[in-house]
N, C-alpha and C positions, 0 to 999 in steps of 0.2 A: 425873289430868289432867282438864279440863274436857271434858265430852262432847261439847261443840260442835266441838272439833277434827275430830270424824270426818267433817265436811262436807270436809274437805281430803285424804281417803283417795281414792286414784286407783283408777278402775275399769278394766275391760277386760284384755287380757292383759298379762302383765307379762313383760319379756324375762329371760333367765337371769342376765345381768350385774347388772341392777337388784334381781332375787330375792337374789342372792347377797349384795349391798350391804345389803339389809333385814335378811337373816340375821346378816351381821357386826355390824350395829348393834344387834340384838337381843341378841346374845351380849355385847356391850359393856354392855348395861343388865343383865346377870345371867343372862339365859336360855341355858343350855348347849346346844351341838348335840346332846348326848345327850337332853336333855328334849325337844327338838324331834322327834328321830328316835323316841322313844318315843311321842309323840303321834301321828306320821304313821304308824307301823307299826299301832298299835292301831285307828286309824280305817279302815285297809285290812282288817284283820281283821273288825271290826264290820260292815262293808258286805260282806264276802264271806259272813259267816254269815246274813245276810238272803236271800241267794240259795240257801240249804238245799243246798248241794252234798254229795254223799256222799264224792266224792274231789277233793282240791285239789292241782294240781301248781304248786309256786313255783319260778321261775326266777330266779336271783340271779346278778347280775354282781359285779365285784370292788370296786365303788365304793360310795358312801354310798346310791345308789339300791338296790343289793344289799343293804347293811345294813338299809334300810327293810323289805325282803321278809323279812329274817330275824328282824326284830321282829314283823312280822306272823304269820310261822310260829310263834312262840312263844306268841303270844296265841290262835292257832288250835289248838294242840296239845291233842287230846282231844275236839275238836269235829267231827272229820271224819277221813278217811283222807288223811294229808299226805304229801306227798313233796317235798323240798327238792333241787333241782339247783342246784349253784352252781360258777361259773367258778373252777377252783382254779389261778389264774395267779399269778405273782409281783407284786409290787407292790399287794397289796391295801390298802386305805384302813384305818388304825387302827380307825375305827368298825366296818368290817366284821370285823375279826380280834376285836373285843371282843364284838360280837353273836353271832359264830360260836361262840365259847367258852361262851356262856350255852347255846347251843342243844345242847352236848355233854352237858348235865344234863336233857334231855328225852327223850321217848320218840320224837322225830321220825326219819324215815328220811333219811339225807343222802347224796346222789349227787354226787361230783365230776366234773368233765369239764375237759380241757385241750386237746382237739383235736376235730375234726367225727367222728372214729372212735369217739369215747367216746359217741356219743349214739345208738346203734342201739337200746338198751334204752329211751332216753327215747321213740322211736317207738312202741314197743310200750305204754309207760305211758300215752301219751297217748290210745289207744283205749278206756282205761277211765275217764277224766277228765272230770270235770264242770264244771271251772273252772280256767284258768291264771292266776296272778298273775305279770304281767310285771314284774320288778324288775332287767332286764338292765343298762340304761342309764340315765342321768338327762340333765340339762340340759346337761352338758359334753360332750356328744357329738352331731355332726350328721354328716350325709353316709351314705355307704354304710359297712356293717359289716364287718370282716374276721373270719376264721374264728376260733373256732369259733361265734360269736354269730350270723353269717349262717345256718349251718345249723340252729341253734335256732330262728330266725324261720321259716324254711322248714317246718321240722317241726310248728311250732304252726299255721302257716297252712293247711298241708295236712291237719290234723287237724280243722280247721273247729270248734274247741270256744270256748265264750265266753271272752273274755281281759278281765281286769281290769288295766289298766297303772298303775303306780305313778308318779304326778306327771306323767309324760310318755311316750308310747309309744315303746318301741324302735323306731328307723328300719325301717320296712318291714313290721312287724307289724300284723295287723288287729285293732286293739283294738276290744272290744265297748263297755268303759267306762273312762274315764280319771279317777281321782281325783286331783286335784291338791291341793297343800298350801298354804294361805293364800291364793294367787291362781293362776288358771288360766294356764298357759303356751302352751297350744294351744287351739284352738275345740272346742267340744263335751265339755269337761271340767266335771265338777263339783267344787266346792271343799270342803275341810274345815279348820278351824283347828288350827293347831299350837302355839298359846299365845303368837304373836308380839304384843307389845304395840303400840298405836298410835303411841307415840312413835319406835319403830324405822323406821316408814316416814315419817312427816311430818317428822321431825326430822332434821338431818344427824348423822352420827356416823362412825366409822373406815370403816365401809363404803363411804361416798363416796369414799375414798381408794383402796379396793382396785382399781378398775378402771383406775388411772393405771399404766401398765407402765413399767418400766426399759427404757431402750435396748437395743437389740439388740447382741450382741457384734460384729456386722459393721457397726454403724453409722459413719457418717462425720460429720464436722465440719458443722455446720448441721442435721442432721437432727432435733435437738431443738427447732428452731424459733428464729426470729430476732424480736426485739421492738425496737421503737423507742419511746422514752419522750421526749414533748415536753413540757417543763414548766420550772418555774424562773423567775427573774427576781426578783420581789418576796420568794419563799420558796425559797431556792437549795438547802435540804438535801433538799427534797421528791422531786424526780426521781431522786437519788441513791438514796434508800431504796427507791422503787419499781423501779428498774432491778437493784438487788443482790437484791431479793426475788424478781424475774422470774428472774434467773440461778440463785438457789438453788432454784426451784420447777423447774428443769429445762431453761430456754431455753438455746440454746448461744452465742447472740450477742445481745448488749444494746448498743444504741446510745442515748446520751443527746444530745437536740438542746436547747439551753438557752443563755440569755444568760450563764449563770454557768459558771465553769471549775471542773473537779475534778481529783483527782489520783488517783482509784480505778484501779489499773491493770488490773482485770478488765472495766471497761467503755469503749466506745469514744465519744468525744466528738466531736459537731459544734457548734462554738462559733457562737452566734447574734448578729451584730451588734447593739447597743443594750442597753437596760436591760429591755426585754419583749419577748414575742413580737408581732410586727404582720404585716399582709398583705405587707409586703415581703419576708418569710421563705417565703412560700408556694411560689414557684418553686424555691427552695433544697431545701426538705423534701420536695417531691413525689417525687423519684426515691427518696428513702430510704423513703417510706410506701409506695410501690409495691413495694419490694424486701422489706418486713417481712411476716412472717406476722401480727403482731399490733402494732397501735398502742395505746399507753397515753398518754392525754392529758389534761391539766388539773392535775397535781399542782404546786403552787406557782406557777401562772401570775398570779394576781391576777385582777381583773374587766375588764381593758382589751383582752383578746386574743382577744374571741369571734369577730371577723370572720375572724381568721386560723386559728382553730379549725374553722370551718365549711368553709374552703376546703382544709384537709388532711385532714380526717376523712372527707370525702365520696369520697376515692380509697382509702380502707383497706378491706382485705378483711374483717377482724376488729378490734375495738377495745374497749378498756376506757374509758370516759368517767367522769372523777372531779372532785371539787372544783370549780375556776373553770370549767371546760368545761360543767359542768351549768347551762346556761342556754338561754333560748329565742332563736331557734328552736333545738330540740334536734338536735344532730349525729345523722346516721342513716346509718352505714356499713352493709355487707352482714350483718356478724353482730356484734352488740354488747352489752356489759355495761354497765349504769349503776349507779354505787356511791354513791347520795346518803346523806347523814344527814337527820333530819326538815325542817330548814329548806331545804336544797337540794331535798328533794322537793317541799316547799310551793312553791318558787321556780319549778320547771319544770312541776308538774302542777295548781297552783293551789289545794291542799287540804293542810291540816294533817294528818298521819297521827294517828289516834286513839291513846291509850295502851294499850288492850286488844289482846293479840296477835291475837285472832280478828279484831276490827273493822279492826285495822290490816293484817291479811293480805288481807281484801276488797277493801280500798282499793287496795293494791298491785296485786292481780291484776286490777282494773278498768283501773287506768292502764297497765299493762304492756301488751305484744303486741307492739309495734314493737321488739323487744329483751327482754332480761332486765334486771329491777330486782332489785338487792341493796341493800335499804333497811336501813342500819345502825342498831343500837340495842342496848338491854339483850339483847332477843332479836331478832336479824336476820330479816328477811323475804326470801325470794326467791322470785320468779315470773317466768314468761314468758308470763303472760296466761292460762294453763291450769293449770299445775301451780303448786303451793305447797310451799315448805319453809320450816322454821323452824330456826333455829341458836342454841343457847343457851350456845355456849363463849364463853370470854372472861372478864373479871374487871374489877373497878374500878380497879385500876392501868393499865388500858389508856387511860385518858381522856387520856393525855398525847399532845402533838402527834406525828405520824408514823405512828402505827399504822395510820391509814387509807391512808397511802401504802403501807405494806407489803401491806395487803389488795389494793390495785389491782395492785402487782407480781406478788403470788401468782396473781390471777386471770388477768392477761395471761399469765404463764409457763405456766400450765395450760390456757389457751385455744389455745396451739400444738397441744396435743395431744387435747382433748376439746371437746365442744360448749359453748356459751355458758352454758347453764342448768347443766351438769355441773359446768363451771369454777367458776361462781359458788357453788354449793353446797359443792363442796369447799374452795374458798378461805376461805369465810366458817368453815367447821369448823376448817381448819388454822391461820388466822390467830388464831382465839380460843384454841387449844390451845397455840400457841406462846407467846401471852401469859400463859396460865396457867403453863406451865413457867418462863418468865422471871420471872414474879412472885414465884415461891417463892424466887428467888435475890436478886431485886432490890427487892421490895416497892414501896413508893411512890416509889422511885428509878428505876423502870423507865423505859427510852426506846425509841423505836421501833426502833432498830437492834439492841436486844437479842433481837428476836423472830427476826432473820433467820438466826441460825446455828442456830436449832432446825427450820428447814423441812425441809432434806434428810432428817434422820433420821426425822422423822414421815411423810414422803412415800415414801422409797425405802430406808430403812435398817431395822434390826432393831426399832426403836420404831413401825414402821407400824402393827402390830396392837395 
């Protein structure tokens, strides 16, 4: 990858959910979780050695943070007096179990605990300890701890021993040093690389789908979101494709408002009089706009409906603006994703996007800001004016009409659940992947509706990873 892509790496603290997405993207590129764990544990061990402790006590929880601690213990074996105290609970992560089996072949002293009453000897051990490595819990835990981890923290704090926390401090523990992997999650951390390539962070990947949760078992009709699609007239199939894609992306209710009639039973229809959308329809549409969680507008409208578009979009809470709605003055709802191709981008922003992805990204970032822009192309560019993502999924067979309408529908369906920037990133990746899958079956005969059936499996089914 061109070194200049580094300018798009984000700085500052990273949220646990975003870091998890980056890790999943890295694994999709071929970097295994065990490889990252090995780098993490070795980095902890190397830092601990620099402190020259005579005795190190390593506290390990049952998850992958604890597994990082076990890797560090393996690299520290023989360099100091090492004790490993581990939470011998059920439901240990597979990575923990694997790393623990490796430790059984070392000379390390291993001490299990399952309740706070097992920790009396820990108190005695702390009195002669020079360094505690805190690998009790990772980014998946927040708030107050339950026993016996709560007692572990109290014991360490009372001992007043230097503490090196692994990636993120266990809640309540007084960490002297925090060694974060790849990027810091809390203030005051120093970071070490664990082999994650640039592409895992600045390109979309399966990790961008990981944060999109399935509905709870207790969910009721409508909790997945309601979408209104306003389009059609000159191009009657476009709103249908967008609406079905929104449904397949998880929206519970999708209404199509269009001059064209449809017979699709899963969609609700509001028939608009005439041959295309006009300002006379605004009064009819506003109640539907106000009730919808997301408005998708523009698919198949043609060039003569912009006055009506401005009238209805101004009342939308969230919107996806596509195709012929991408005209000046640009509609600006409260939260919005614009999905132009190069010609539409030039029409609304007055500049033709360059061909080189880096130059293209800089133009998109400069022009975005009042909304998120998803510039479609061989490599899609997504920006909210600050952040940049690239998307490389897709194939040449997707040049057929309708695939952009499917993208708008996916974006709208996801916008019911997540933010505009996240929805645009996930939708770009998902739309391209469905196209790749469909193209294996259909080749150059691929049509837009072929993509729709693959959306749920990639988003919510076994194919998600």
